[in-house]
Every structure is written in C-alpha cells, then in structure tokens.
C-alpha positions as CSV (number, residue, x, y, z in Angstrom):
1,M,63.2,-267.0,-33.1
2,S,63.4,-264.8,-30.1
3,T,62.5,-261.2,-30.9
4,R,65.7,-259.9,-29.3
5,R,67.6,-262.3,-31.5
6,R,65.9,-260.7,-34.5
7,A,66.8,-257.3,-33.2
8,R,70.5,-258.4,-33.0
9,E,70.3,-259.7,-36.6
10,I,69.2,-256.3,-37.8
11,V,71.9,-254.5,-35.8
12,L,74.5,-256.9,-37.3
13,Q,73.3,-256.0,-40.8
14,L,73.8,-252.3,-39.9
15,L,77.2,-252.9,-38.3
16,Y,78.3,-254.8,-41.4
17,E,77.2,-252.0,-43.6
18,A,78.9,-249.4,-41.5
19,D,82.1,-251.5,-41.6
20,V,82.3,-251.7,-45.4
21,N,80.6,-248.3,-46.3
22,D,80.0,-245.0,-44.8
23,P,77.6,-245.6,-41.9
24,R,74.0,-244.4,-42.3
25,D,73.0,-241.4,-40.3
26,E,71.2,-242.1,-37.0
27,E,67.7,-241.3,-38.3
28,D,68.1,-243.6,-41.4
29,S,69.3,-246.4,-39.2
30,L,66.4,-245.9,-36.8
31,K,64.0,-246.0,-39.8
32,F,65.6,-249.2,-41.0
33,I,65.3,-250.8,-37.5
34,R,61.7,-249.6,-37.1
35,S,60.7,-251.1,-40.5
36,R,62.3,-254.4,-39.8
37,L,60.9,-254.7,-36.3
38,Q,57.5,-253.5,-37.4
39,G,57.5,-250.6,-35.0
40,R,57.6,-252.7,-31.8
41,K,58.8,-249.9,-29.5
42,K,60.7,-251.9,-26.9
43,L,62.6,-253.9,-29.6
44,V,63.3,-250.9,-31.6
45,A,64.7,-249.2,-28.5
46,F,66.8,-252.3,-27.7
47,A,68.2,-252.5,-31.3
48,N,68.9,-248.8,-31.5
49,E,70.8,-248.9,-28.2
50,L,72.8,-251.9,-29.4
51,L,73.7,-250.1,-32.7
52,T,74.5,-246.7,-31.3
53,G,76.4,-248.2,-28.3
54,T,78.5,-250.5,-30.4
55,L,79.4,-247.7,-32.9
56,A,80.1,-245.2,-30.1
57,N,82.4,-247.7,-28.2
58,R,83.9,-249.3,-31.3
59,E,87.5,-248.1,-30.6
60,S,87.4,-249.5,-27.1
61,I,85.8,-252.7,-28.2
62,D,88.2,-253.2,-31.0
63,S,91.2,-252.6,-28.7
64,Q,90.0,-255.3,-26.3
65,L,89.1,-257.7,-29.1
66,S,92.5,-257.2,-30.7
67,K,94.2,-258.3,-27.5
68,L,92.1,-261.4,-27.2
69,A,91.9,-262.7,-30.8
70,M,95.1,-264.6,-30.7
71,N,97.0,-264.6,-34.0
72,W,94.3,-262.5,-35.7
73,T,94.1,-258.8,-36.4
74,L,90.7,-257.2,-36.8
75,P,91.2,-256.3,-40.5
76,R,92.2,-259.9,-41.2
77,M,88.9,-261.3,-39.8
78,A,85.9,-261.9,-41.9
79,V,83.6,-258.8,-41.8
80,T,80.7,-260.9,-40.4
81,D,82.9,-262.4,-37.6
82,R,84.4,-259.0,-36.7
83,N,80.9,-257.4,-36.3
84,V,79.4,-260.4,-34.4
85,L,82.4,-260.0,-32.0
86,R,81.8,-256.2,-31.7
87,L,78.1,-256.7,-31.0
88,G,78.7,-259.4,-28.4
89,A,81.6,-257.4,-26.8
90,Y,79.3,-254.4,-26.5
91,E,76.7,-256.4,-24.7
92,I,79.3,-257.9,-22.4
93,L,81.1,-254.7,-21.6
94,F,78.4,-252.1,-21.7
95,G,75.0,-253.7,-22.0
96,D,72.4,-255.0,-19.6
97,T,72.4,-258.5,-21.1
98,P,74.0,-261.2,-18.9
99,G,77.5,-262.0,-20.2
100,R,76.7,-265.7,-20.8
101,V,73.6,-264.8,-22.8
102,A,75.6,-262.3,-24.9
103,V,78.2,-265.0,-25.7
104,N,75.5,-267.5,-26.6
105,E,73.6,-265.1,-28.8
106,A,76.8,-264.1,-30.6
107,I,77.5,-267.8,-31.3
108,V,74.0,-268.2,-32.8
109,L,74.6,-265.2,-35.1
110,A,78.0,-266.7,-36.1
111,K,76.4,-270.0,-36.9
112,R,73.8,-268.4,-39.0
113,Y,75.9,-265.8,-40.9
114,G,79.5,-266.9,-40.6
115,D,81.3,-269.9,-42.0
116,K,81.8,-273.3,-40.4
117,N,84.6,-272.0,-38.2
118,S,82.9,-268.8,-37.1
119,P,81.0,-270.1,-34.0
120,R,84.1,-271.6,-32.4
121,F,86.2,-268.5,-33.1
122,V,83.5,-266.2,-31.8
123,N,83.0,-268.4,-28.7
124,G,86.7,-268.4,-28.0
125,V,87.2,-264.7,-28.2
126,L,84.0,-263.6,-26.4
127,D,84.5,-266.3,-23.7
128,R,87.9,-264.8,-22.9
129,L,86.4,-261.3,-22.9
130,Y,83.6,-262.3,-20.6
131,K,85.9,-264.1,-18.1
132,N,88.3,-261.1,-18.1
133,H,85.4,-258.7,-17.6
134,E,83.8,-260.8,-14.8
135,S,87.1,-261.2,-12.9
136,K,87.8,-257.5,-12.7
137,P,86.9,-256.0,-9.3
138,E,84.3,-253.3,-9.2
139,S,85.8,-249.8,-9.0
140,V,84.5,-247.4,-6.4
141,T,82.6,-245.5,-9.1
142,D,80.8,-248.7,-10.3
143,R,79.0,-249.1,-6.9
C-alpha cells in the first residue's frame, strides 16, 4: 500500500468521526495522525493538510457535491461514501494531487470501505467534478 494511501485512510477515519460526532480538536487529530503514521513528518503533514483542508472547505465541497450527485442528497448517502467524496473533492479542488490520481485514490477507498456500489458511485460523482473543474478557465488571480 502506498504511504499516501495510508494517510488518506487515516484522514477518512477522522472525517467519518467528525461527521457522526463532534470533531476532535486539531491537536488531538494531529496526535492521532502522528501515531498512525509513526511520526513520518512528510506523511503527517500531508494527512493533516488533507484533514484540515477538507474540514475548512466542507461547505463549499458539499455544495458542489450536492449539485453533481444526481438523485442523492448528502444526508441520504452512506457516511463512508459521503466522506470519501469530500476527501476526493478536496484534493481535486484545493490540493496538489493531480485530479485523475485523486479520483482513483477515492475509488480505492470506496472499494475498501464502502459497499459493492460505492466505487461506481464515487467514480461518477468525482469524475464529473474533475471534468467540471478542469474545464473552467483560469481566472486572472489564478495566474
């Protein structure tokens, strides 16, 4: 298993927890990440950025996912699927990970933690998000 994939799995656990309970404070989340990644600094930084970025941009991410998840509302989705989508969407919209890689990594998470229909569902929604994001022209401030 790639080490970044392991970092994504840990972030997914924390996103799931934050979705069904009150989220941990930042320091507790960082301790959890450090312990699971055995203190590997670059991976810890990557995982922490994914977690804090996804949580900080959750409203924007949820808004976009709601528009693309045809016939599904976010509350109606399985908690695992919803958080795999949020993580993948964060990487596509705000992260440094190439969009195709973010989609593929989300599919792997959906296969491992979702049900038999999760990978196809996650692929469909994130593929639309990726294509929409890639087709938008750069604004002047993006250059």
